[in-house]
N, C-alpha and C positions, 0 to 999 in steps of 0.2 A: 325694493325688488329691483332685478336684474333685469333691463330689457333685452329680448330676444330679437335680434335681426332677424324679419322674415323673408328677407331676398339679400343674401351674402351673394348669390352671384352678379347682381347690379354693383353690388358695392366693390366688388373687386374688378369688374370691368370699369367702375370709374377710378379707382386706384391705379390700374392701367393706364388709363387713357392720361392722367396727372403725371403719370413719371413718362410716358412717353413725351409728350408737349413740353416736359422740362429736357429731356435729352434733348430733342428737335432744336428745341430753342438754345440751348449750349452749344450744340452744332454750329446751329446759325450763326451764332456771334462768334463764335471761333471762325468761322469761314470769311465774316465780315472782317474782320481784325486781321486775318490773313491778305484779304484781298487790298484793304489800306494801305497795308505795310507794303503789300508788293507796288500799289500807284504811286504810294511816296518814295521808298528806295529804287523799283525800277527806272525811271528817268535820269535819278543820279547816277547811279551804276554805269547805263549805259555812255553817260554824259562822260563821266571819267575814264571810261574804258576806251572810249573816243578820241579824248583829248589826252590821255596815255599814249596812245597808239601815235597821234599824230607828233606828240614830243621827241618821242622814241626816232620817229621816220625820220624829222628833220637832223638828230643827233645825229642819227648813222651816215645821215648823208654830208652832214659838213664834216664831222672827225676825219675823214681823209685828209683834210684840207690843214688842219691845224697839227703842227709840229709836235712831236710826243713832249719835248721839254716842255710845251704851255698846255698840254692837258690834265683836268684837273685829276684824275685817276692815276696819274703819274705818282703824286704826293699822297693822295688818299686812298684807304683800302676800297673804296667803292666809288664808282662814278656818279658825278653831279647830273642829275635829270635836268634839263631844258640848258644846257650851255649850249648845244648847238644852235637851238632856236633864239637865245639873246646873240650870240655874234651873229647869224644870219641876219636880224634885225638890225644890227649897227649896220653890219654891211651893205645891207640895200639902202638904208639911208643917207650912207657916204656915196655910195653911186647915183641916187639921185640928186645929191648934193653938189657932185663934181659934174655929171652930166646937164646942171643950169648952168654951170659957168661956159663961156667962150671955149677954155680948153676942152672941156669934159665933150662938147655938143662936136666939136672938130674931131677928138677921137672917135665918138660915137658914128659919124657919117664916114669917116675912114674904114671903121669897123662896117658898116652897114655897106660902102660902097664894093669891098672882098666879097660880102655873101652875095650881094646882086651879081656876082660874076661868076657864081658856081650855078651850076645848071640844075642839080639835085636839092639843094640846099635851099636856093632862090625862093622857089616858091611856097616849102614850109615855113621858112623864116617871116615872109612877107604875111601870110596869112595867121601865124601866131601873134605879128605885131598887129598885125589891125583887130584881131581878138581881145587885146589884153588893153589896146588903147580905147576901145570901145567900152568895155566893161568898167573901166577903171577911169576912166575921164571925166571929169564933173561937169562936163555938160553934154554926155553921150546919152544917146536916147533908147538905148538898148533896155527891153525888158521894164519900161517905165509904167507901163497901162496892161491892165488886165481887161480880157474882153471874151465875151460869150459868140462860138462859130459853130454852125449848125451841123455838125459833124459826128458821127459816120453816115448817118442816114436822118433825113426830114424828120424834123420831129424829136432829134435827139442834141441836146447842147452840150457842146466841151468847154472846158477851161482856156482860154490862149493867151500866150504872152504877144505884146506887137513890141517889134522891133522897128528899125530904119526904114525908110520906104524904099522900094528898087530904085534902082540907078542906073545909068548906062545904055544899053541897047536893050534891056530888060521893059524898061518902060514903051517903049514904040513896040516891042513884040506882044506885050499884055492887051487885052482888049479894052475898049475904052471904059473910062472912069479911074478913079483913084483906088489904086492898090495898096495895102500894107503887108510888110513880112508877118509872116503867124509863126509863133513855134508852141508846138501843140504837146507838154511834155505827158509820159504816161503814168501811170500808177504803180507801184508806190517807189518806182524810181526815175524821177524827174531828168536823168541826165541821157535820157533817150527819148525821142519822140519822134512827131512829124512836124516838116518847115514845107511850107506851102504860101505863095500870096492869094490873096482876096480882097475884094473890094470891101472898100470902108461901111459900104452900104448897107453889106450882109452880115456886119457886124455889131455885137451888142456891146459898146463899152460899158466896163463895171466902176465904179468908183470904191473900189476896195484896194489895199496895199498888196504889193506883188509878196511879202512875206505872210499874210493872211490866208491869198491863193495858194502859195505852196504849202502851207501846213494842211489845207483842206485836200490836196492833190496827195500829200503824201500818207496822209492817213486814210484816203479813200472815204473822204465824206465823213468820217466819224466825228473828228472834229467841226464845230460848223463855227464861224466866223461870229464874236460876239455882237450883243448892241445894236448898235446903227450898222455895221457892217451885214447883219443878217438880215435886218428889213430891205436894207439896199439891195442884196440879193434878190430876195423876195419879189421887190420893186422890178427888177431887172427879169425874175422870172417871166410876169407877167407880160414886160414890154416882149420879151420873146416869141409868147405864147399868144400875144396880137399881130406880132409881124408876120408869123405863122398863119395865122388867120388870113392875112390881107393876102399873103401869097398863092393860097388858095383858087383856083380858078371858080367864076361865078357859072353856075350851073343857066342854060338858056333854055326855057322851056320852046 
């Protein structure tokens, strides 16, 4: 005997739900695959684009100083990317080697003496020289430590980078106590920010690297330090709360 379904509406509804679930599942898988591919390819493409742009920028900068007879594109139907970068690397290395010698140091001192006599060029050159010496010196103390500063309002803490302590007349003009130079970069562009002096006792130094702090700032907190670094941040945040609680005035009844 042929069985007759007494509830055809329920069967059709169940079939429609299964069909919709399969379609939704397929769309979800396609979306996940797309997002996975985007996560894998996105950083690679951006890195390749920035690297390619930097190489082309250096090539365009160095090319006018190379005679046409020595350029690869003179003999080849296409230019060789990175030629200017390689030449710049060897030129800077040779310059450093010559500067380390007595003759090179003498020439550099003569050149600096000429620049120091120029009213407009002198402050620009001295400032740039001090910045480069601080950034690239082996024993420089620029941006070697990361700390938390209570900024921009009480109860709000921001990541700051500690540089050299104030010197000269600044020490006598600042209030009593040990002060440090702080740079508070903006998010997501860390090349801009705020610079200020603050007492060391008002800071909470963090035991994380500058690279991890930069990653945290550029990603606006979306990329958190892994492992021990994240535990250290949590501990430092607890210390900040304790410090804030200690600063609150005690009410006298």
